[in-house]
N, C-alpha and C positions, 0 to 999 in steps of 0.2 A: 533680729529675732525678738519676738515679744516675750516678756517675762510673765504675762498673764496666762493662766491655765485655760486652755480651750476645751469647751464641752463638746464631746462627740455624741452624735445621735445615731442610735442603732439603725442601720439601713432597713431592717425588717419593720421597725416601728414607723419609719417614714412611709413605707408602702401601705401599712395598715391605716395610718392617719389619712393618707391620700384617698384611700377607698372610702373611709368614713365621711370625709368632706364631700366627695363626689356623690355619695348616696344622699347626703343632707341637701346638697344643691339641687339634685334631681327631684327630691321630695318637695322643696320650696317651689320649683317650677311647676310641678303637677298640682300643687295646692293652688297656685295662681290660676291654673287652667281648669280648676274645679274637678280634677281627676282625684277625688278624695280617697277612694279605696287604695289606689296605687300610692298616693302620697303618704297615707297612714302606714302602709306596709314598709315603704322606704325609710320613713322617719324611725320606725321601730327597729329596723335592721341597723340603721346608722347608730342609734342609741346603744345597741348591744356592743358595737365596736368601740364607741367612745367610753363605755363603761370599762372595757378591758384596758383602755388608756388612762382611765381615771380623770377624764376631762369634764369637770363639773359644769363649766359654762355652757358647753355644747349640749350636755345632757339636759340641763335646765331649759335651754332654748327649745330643744326638740320636744320635750314633754309639754311645754306651753303650746306649741304648734299642734301636737296630737290632741290636746284637750280642746283646742279651737275647732278642729275638724269634728270631734265628737259633738260639740255644741251645735254646729251647723246642722247636724243630722238628728238633733233632738235627744241625744244621749247625755242628759244633764248629770245624772248620777255618775256615769262613767267618767265624764269630764272632771267632776270634783275629785274623784279618786286619782285621776292622772295628775292634776295640778298639785294635789297634796303630796304625791310622790316627788314632785319637782322641788318642793320647799327646801329640803336640806342642801340642794345643789346651788341655790341662789341667795344664800344668806347675805353675801357681800354685794349683791347687785340690786340696787334699789328699784331700777326700772323693771327688772324681771319680777321682783316681789310685787310691785304695783300691778303688773299685768296679771299675775296670779290672783291677787285679791279682786281685781276687776272681773276676771273670769268666774271666780267663786260667787261674786255678787250677781252676775248675769244668770248663772245656774240657779241660784236660790230665788231670784225674781221669777224665772220661768216656772219654778216649782211652787210658786206662791208663798215662799218663806220670806215675806217682805222685811221683817225686822232683821233677819240674818243678812239679807241682801244689802240693806243700808249699812250694817256694821262693816261688811267687806269693802263697800265703796268708800267708806270713810278711811279704812286702812290704806286703800290704794291712794287716796288723796294725800295721806301723810308721806308716802314714798315718792310720788312724782315731784320733781324739782322744777320742771318747766311750767310756766304760767299757762301756756296753751294746753299742755297735757292735763293740767288740773281741771280743765273745763269738762272733760268726759265724765269723770266720776260725779261731779256736781250735777251735771245734766241727768245722769243715771239716778241719783238720789231723788231729784225732783220728779223724775218719771215714776219712781216707786211711790212717792207721796201722792201722785195723781191716781195711781192704781188703788191706793188706800183711801182715796177721797179726802185726803188731808190737803186741800187746796190752799189753805192759809199758810202752810209750811212750804208748799211747792213754789208759790208765787214770789216770795222774797228772794229765793235762791235764783230763780230765772231772771228776775229784775236785775239782780246784782251782776249776773253773767252778761245780760244785755248792755248794762252800763259799762262793764269792763271791756267788752270787745269794741265799744264805741269810742274808747279812750284813744288818745294820740299814740300811746305806746303799742297797743295791740291792733289798731285799725288796719294796718297794712299786712299784718301777719294772719289775720282772721280770714278764713275761706267763706265764700257765700253760703255754702251749705251748713256751716256752723251757726251762722246767724239765723238761717231759715228754721233750723231745728228749735232754737231757743224761742223764736217768734211763734212758731206753730204750737209748741207745748205751753207757752205762756198764755196764748190766746185760748187754747183749749181749757186751761185751768180757770181763767176768768169766766169763760162760758159756763163751765160746770158749777162755778161758785154762784152764778146768777147774773153776772155782769155781761150779758149776752152781746150787746152791741160792741163793747170794747173788745171782747173776745173774738168776735167775728172779724173785725178789721185787722187784728194781729194775725189771725189764721190766714186771712186772704193775702196779707202782705208776705207772709212766709211762703205761701203757694206761688205767688208771683216771682219771688226770688228763685225758687226751685225751677220754675219753668224757664226763666231767663238764663239760668246757669246750667241748663240741661241735666238737672239732678232728677232723673226719671224715677229712680227707686224712692228717693225722699218724697216725691209728690204723692206716692201711694198713701202715706200717713196723713198728708194734708187733705186729700180727698175723703179719707175715712172720717177724719175729724169734722169736716164740713157736712158729710152725710149725716153724722150724729146730730150736728147743730140743726140741720133742716128737718130732721125726723119729727119734730114737734111743731114745725111751722109750715113747711111746704113739702109734702111727700114726693111730689114730682121732682123737685130739685134734689131731695135726699137720694132718690133712686138714681138720678143722673150722676151724682158724685160717687155713689157706691159702685155703679157700673164702670165709671172711669177708673176707680181704684182696682176693680176686678180685672179689667182689660190689661192694665199695666202689669199687675201682679201675675197674670197668666203669661204674658209675654216674657217676664223675667223669671218665671217658674218660682214665685214666692208663695208657697202654699198657705202659710199661716195668714197672710194678708188676704188671699182669695177667700179663705174660710170666714174671715172677719167681715169682708164685703158681702158675702152671701147671707151672713147672719142679719145684717142690716136690711137687706132686701126682703128676707123672709119676715122679719119683724114689722117692716112697713106694710106688708100685705097690700100693696097699692097696685099691683100689676096682675094681669092674667097669667103671668109666668111664675107666680109664687110657687106652684107645685113643682115646676121644673127646677127652680132655685133650690128647693128643699131636697129634691133627689140628687142634684149636683153636690150639695153640701155633704150628704151622708156618703155618697160614693167617694168624694175627695177625702173626707175624714178617714174612712176605712182604708183608703189607699195609703195615706201618709202614715197611719199607724203601722200598717204592714211594712212599708218601706223603711221606717225608722227602726222597727224591730229587727229587720234584716241587717241594717247597718250595725246595730248594737251587737248582733250575733257575730258579724264579720270581724268587728273590732276586737271582741272578746276572744275569738278564735286566733287572730293574729298574735295577740298577747300570750294566749295559752300555748300556741305552737312554739313561740320564742322561748318561753319559760321551760317548756318540755325539752327543747333541744339543749338548753343550758343545763338542766337537771341531768339529762342523759350523759352529757359530757363529763359532768361531775361524778356520775355513777361509774363510768368507765375508769376514771382515775382511781376511785376507791377500790374497784374490783382488782386492779393490778396489784394493790397492796395486800390482797387477801388470798394470794396463791397458796399460802401454807395450809389453807383449809380444804384444798382440793381433794385430798385423800378421804377426809371425813365426808365430804359431799358425795364423792363417788360411792362410798360404802352405803350411805343413807339412800342414795338413788337406787342401788341394786336391791335393797330391802323393799323399797316402794314398788319397784318394777315386779319383783317376785310376787308380792302380795296381790297387786292388781292383776298380774298375768294369771295367777291361780284362780282369782275371783272370776275373771273372764272365762277361763276354761270351764269352770263349774257352771257358770251361767249358760254358756253355749250348750253344754251337755244337757242341762235341765230343759232349755228351750227346745232343743232337737227332740228330746224324749217326749216333751209335751205335744209337739206337733205330729209326732208319729202315732200318738194315741187319739188324735182328733177324728171326727166323723169321716169315715172312709169315702163317702160319696163326694164330699167337697175336696178331700185330699187328692183324688184322682187328677184334678186339674190344677189346684192351687197350692198344695203343700210344698212342692219343690220351689215355686216362686216365693212363697212365704219364707221358707228357710233361707233362700238366697237373699231376700230383702233384709231379714234380721241379721244375717252374717255381714252383709254390706253395711248396714247401719252401725253394727258394732265396730267394723273395720274403719268406716269413714269418720264416725263421730267419737266413739269411745277410745279406739286405738290412737287416733290423733290427739285426743285429750291426754292420754297416758304419756305419750311422748312429749307433749308440751310440759307436763308436770316434771318429767325427767329433765328436760332442758332447763326448766326453772330451777330445779334442785342443783343442777350443775353450775348455773350462773349466779346464784344468790348465796349470800352468807346465811347459814342456818343457825348462827349463834344468836341472832336477834329475834326478839319475840314477835315483831311485826312480820318478818319473813316466814317464821314458822306458822303464824296465824294465816298468812296468805296461802301457804302450801296446804294447810288443813282445809281451807276453803275450797281450793281447787279439787282436792280429793273428795270433799263432800259434794261438789257439783257433779263429779263423775258418778258417785253413788246415786245421786238424784236422777241422772239420766238412765242408769241401769233400772231403777225402780219404774221410770217412765216406760221403758221398753216392756218390762214385765206387765205393767198395767194395761198396755195396749193389746197384749196377747193373752189376757187371762180368760177364764171360762165365762160363759154367758148364761144367765138365768133365763130359760125359755118358758118358765111356768107363769103363775099368776102375777109375778112381780116384773114381767118382761117390760111393760111400758114404763114402770118406775125406774128400772135400770137404764133404759134408753134416755129418759129425762136426766138422770144423774150424770150419765156419760156426757151428754151435750152441755149440761150446766157447768161442767168442769172447764169448758172453753169460754164461758161468759166472763167478761171482765168489765171494768169501768169504761174502757175504751171500745169494747166490742159487745154487741147485743145479738144473742141467738134467739130467734122467734120460731116456735114449733106450733103448727096448727093441725088439727084433725087426727092427732096421734091416737087418742083414745076412742075415736069413732070407728076405727077399724076393728072388726071382729077377730081378734088375734087367736081366740080359742080354736078357730077352724083352720088355722094356718099351721103347717107342720114345723117341727123344731129346726130342721135344716134351713128353711126359708127365713126363720127368725134370726138364726145365727148369721146367715148371709147379709140380711138387712142391717144388723148391728155392726158387722165388720165394715160394710160399705160406708155407713154413716161415720164410723170411727176414722176410716181412711180419708173421707172427705174433710173431716175436722182437722186432721193432722196436716193434710195438704193445704187447707185454708190458713192454718196458723203459720205454716212454714213459708208459703209462697204468696198468699193473696193480699195480706195487709188490709183485710176488710174490717170495717167497723159495724157492719150490719149483715146478718145471715138469716135467711128465711127458708125453712124446710116445711113443705106442705105434703100431707099424706092424703091419698084418695083411693077409693076401691069401687070396683064394679063386680059383676057376677063372675068375671073371668080372670081378672088381674088386679094387682096392687100397683098404684102409681106413686112415685116419689119425685117431687119437684124440689130441686135445690137451687138457691140463688144467693149470690153475695155481691157486694159493691166494691170488690177488691181491684187489684191492678190488672187482672186477667192475663192472658198470654197468647202467643201464636198458636192456632189450632193444630198446626203440624207438629208441635212439640209436646202435646198433651200426654201421649202414651209414654214418652221418654221422661216425663216429669213426675214420676212417682205414682201414677194411677194405673199402671199395667195390672197390678194385682187385683185392683177393684174390678177392672174390665173382665179379668179371668173368672172372678167369682160370679159376676152377672151371667156370663156366657155358660157357666157350669150348671145353672138352673134354668136354661132356655130363656133367659131374659134378654132385654134389649136396652141399649144406653145411647142417648143423644146428648152430645156436649156442644154448647154454644158459647164461644168466648172470643174476645179480641183484646189486644193490649189497651189498658185504661178503660175498659167497658165491662168489667165484672166477669163473673164466672157462673154459668148456668148448666145444670145437669138434669135430664129427664130420664128416669129409670122406670121400666115396665117389667114386672115379673108375673108369670102365670100363677093361678091359684094352686094348680097341681104341679109339683116339681118333677121334672124328668131330667135325669142326669145325662150330660153329654160326655162321651168317652173319647 
């Protein structure tokens, strides 16, 4: 028997660790296959499990990988935030620290923060211990100097790297593409400094190495540099090199390099295809902006959902410790319920009384439908909100100021909805201010995202039209606006009024989502149809999903009530 104490591992911990490692390995595999969304999701899920195990090394590694995915998709600010989160976990791992500083340098370079980029590359250089690894940050620093047009500072760095990889010590360890990168950048720096012949030979040598070693991706940069070189000497050769870069970048789906190649072709203006190149450039640029924004939103949502789940679990644990407050919550809930219930009863009574006293001619057909709609709206919206407030009061601690403020906000929202229902069903001025009241009602639905355009409203001779017709028109417009706001998602609405000797025509159009024509009557517009029929009017609705919503209403000058 051994006298040493044996450490026992909790079987549950072993299972959890196994799951975390499995997720991390799947994420690495998907990363290699360029399934970036899936990889990011799996990395994030694995990180959450490693956090519960307090495994700093794995957390740091995963955050570095997630930041790399964000950089591939152009989310440089997001990647900086992610690698900054990784720093506390990698304090004792120099290689991880170097990777983080290198990623920060890349992000700042792409954001044109060149001095910050150089700082982080130099920090990475301090942490790398391997001579080969040290080449990357030095190359990156030289590349930034070239971007800054500091060729005198870039050239010595690249010359020293070229000398270093040619030494007996590193000759066998250096890959062909490492040498081709140095030769190409060094040649480009010499060319930009004015030593064009020397620069050209170095760039050409770099391209030849890339072709011989099948470094297809690397050859894109060589062709772009040569296209720039020839742009002042031979536009035909410049176009040929730019088109070669564009073809390879298209094949490898390298969007930034495609844009750079198109920029050169457009700038040369040497071909009849310049207009086509310009159109391609703008289309591609718009597409990449949209795609990268989508990726940013997806990455942010994955992080948000993970944090939300973690917060909700913490919230559940806290709620278990607050059971002693349940009686107080229940009492408070009953008070809220009684107040809101009494308020709703009074509101329903007022609204029913109001509709009983409305114009009898319209009430023959529409009053029952109107009361039913109001009652349904109160039941579906306000009653549901009341019960949600009750549920909130039951499940939250009312001792904190934040919770009380939240509860008061919910009650205020209910009060606002009640005022909205009241406003939708108030009296209508049918006198000289009728057109102004219509404009004010429609203007209430104008927002920064939605434009309401009304034409010919004041060209109608409203003085010859009876009050009942004005009320009907006002209610119809109001119901169209409510339906638009609730269902349409339109950002442009046009309402056109026309009149002849016999009738009034109202044309309504919006560019919203539309709907199936068979569902129109069931979609909240039955009351509007009843109003139109009650005055011997006609209605024609034309709509399809994703093709907007159009309504044509015709009402006779002389109103005859249908019974």
